[in-house]
N, C-alpha and C positions, 0 to 999 in steps of 0.2 A: 423575701417569702414568694412573691409573685412569679420571679423566674423560676422558683423550684417547682410551684404548681404546675406552671407552663410545661417545665422538663416532665414532670410525672404525667401529665396528661398526654403530652406527646408520645412517652412510651408507652402508655396504656392503648393509644391508637396504634401504635406500630404493632401491638402485640396481637390486637385485634385483627388486621388487615393481615398479619401472617396467619393467624388462625383461619380467617376466611379462605386466604390462597390456598393454605393447604388442604382447607375442607373441600374446596372445589377440585384441586387437582386429582384427591383421592375419589371424589364422586366420579370425575370423567374418566379418570385411569381405571383404579386398581377395581372399584365397587363396579364400575361396568363390565369391565372384564370378567368377573365372577359371575354375574348376573349373565352375561352370554353363556358362560360355560355351563350355568344350571339350565337355560334353556336347551341347550345342545343335547345334555345328557336326559332330559325329559324326552326330547326326541328320539334318542337311542334306546330308552326302554321300551317304545312301540315298535323298535325294528327288528328287537333281538330274535324274535321267531320268524317273522316274514322276510327280513333280509340280513342276514348274518353278518354278510361282508360289509354292507353299508353301516352297520352298527359298529364294527370293528373300527371303522374309519373315523365314525363320531368319537368314539372314545377317543382315539389317536389325537382329535382334532382337541377335545377337551383336556387332556393330557397337557398338551402345547400351551392351550389357554392358563391353565393353572401355573405352569412352570413360567410363562411371561409375567401373571399376575405375581408371584414370588420374586421375580427379579425385579419387578417395579417396588414390592414392599422393602427389597433390601436396598433399592436406591433412596426410598424415603428415610430409611434408618440412617444410612451413610449420611445424607443431607442434614438430618436433624438434630443426630445425637450429639451433645456438647463434649469437644474434647479441648484438653488446655496441653501445654508442655510441661507444667508442674517442675519437679525436681529434676527431670530427664535433660540429659543433655541434646542438643539438636538432632545429630544423627540418630539417637535412639527412638527421638520422637517421630523423625520422618519415616523410619522404619515400621513404627506402630500405624502410621497412617495408611502407608503401602500396604503392610499387612490385613489390615481392617478392609481397605478397598478390594484386595484380591477375595478376599473371603466373602464380604458382602455383594460383590458384582459376579464372581465367578470368571474373571476376566484377568488378563496377564498382565502384572504389576512389576516393575523392578527399580531399585534404587540403586545409586550408585555413587559411592562417596568416602572419603577416608577422614576419620576423626581428627588426626593430628593437624588436617587442615582448616579445622574450623575451631580449635581449641582457643584462641583468643577472641572469639566473637562474642559481645556483650551477650548479658539475656536478654534484654531489651530488643536488640536485633534479630536474634535467634527466634524470639516469639513471633515476630512480623514474619520472617520467613516460614515459619511453621503454620501461621494462619494462612499466608499465601499459598502455600502446599495444601493445606485443609480446603481451600475454597475452589482450588482448581481441579482438584480428585472428585469433590462434589459436582462439580460442573459437568467434567468427564462422565461420570454415572449419570446423572439425571438429563442432562441436555445433549451431549454428545454421543450418549449409548458408546463409549469406545470400549474396542475389545483389547486395545492394548494401550498400557503407559509406563513410562518411564520418565523417573524423577533423577537427577544428577547435579549434585552439589560439589564445588569445587573452589579453588581460591587463585588470586594472582598476588601480586607483592601486596598491593593495597585493597583490594576487594574480595568479597564473597559473592559468588555468583550461584545461582539456581536457576535450573532449566525444567520444566516439566512440559511434557510433549504426549500427545495423545492421537491415535487413528482414528478419532470419530468421526462425528458428522460435520464438524467445521460449522463456520455460521459468517455471515456477512456482518462485519465491523459496524456497519453503518444502518444495519436493519435488526439488531439483536433485539431480543425480549427485554421488558422492563427489568425482570427477574435477574437474569444474566448480565444486564448491564449495570446492576445495582452492586453486583457481587464484585465485578471487574473495577468500578469507580472505587469500592473499598481497598480492592489490593493497591491501586495507585495511591491512594490518601494515605495508606500506612508507611509505605514504603519512600516517598516523597518526604515525610516528616521526618525520616531517619536520614536524609541526605542521600538517597540511593536513588534508582529508577527502574523502571520494569517496563519491558516490550512486549506487545502481543499481536502475534500474526496468526491469521485463520483465514482457511480456503473451504468454502463449501464442500463437502463430500470427501475433503484430504486432511481434515484434523486441524489441531490447533497446538501452537508453540509459545510458550510463556517463558521468558528469559528477566531474570530480576537480579538486581545486585545492590551490595550494600557496602559501607566502608568496612574493612577486615577488623577494624577494632572502633567499637563504637562508644 
């Protein structure tokens, strides 16, 4: 009973911490952006008659600001919306993740893979690769702000391999943020428990590449 209570309290604390983080991110990001747009439009209102050209420039900046705020909101939606593999096979699930990424970020995203190559993959291992892809795409949108992402899945005689590559900001593995580090740690934990491995390489301003593999028959 005591262990159950401790587990419940730990989960509640994690939820509260995540809620606080989201609130801070929203306040420092989207809300501040919209507030800035509002101030800019107030200034434009006073310039319409006395300086139309400057007013037009102010409207253009406001539009840019709102577009950026919408992109930020799409990123939060992508990061927070729970997604599961369900009864889909892995390739269909990955295709859905890539499509959602493309729609929510307005970025280029491509999936390469053949269903016949992963037909023998166990459901548990398929779910692991699905969650790794989900985490990687969320990172690409939220942290890397990538404009292009590629997801590739293929097999060898005894392995299923998954590669996710983006052209985003990249990061220093030794200086990553706590949020990003936690997500990458989850990837390592999931795949190693199933007898696989994952390699992550990233260079600031050059992008990130994640290569994961699992036994072909789990």
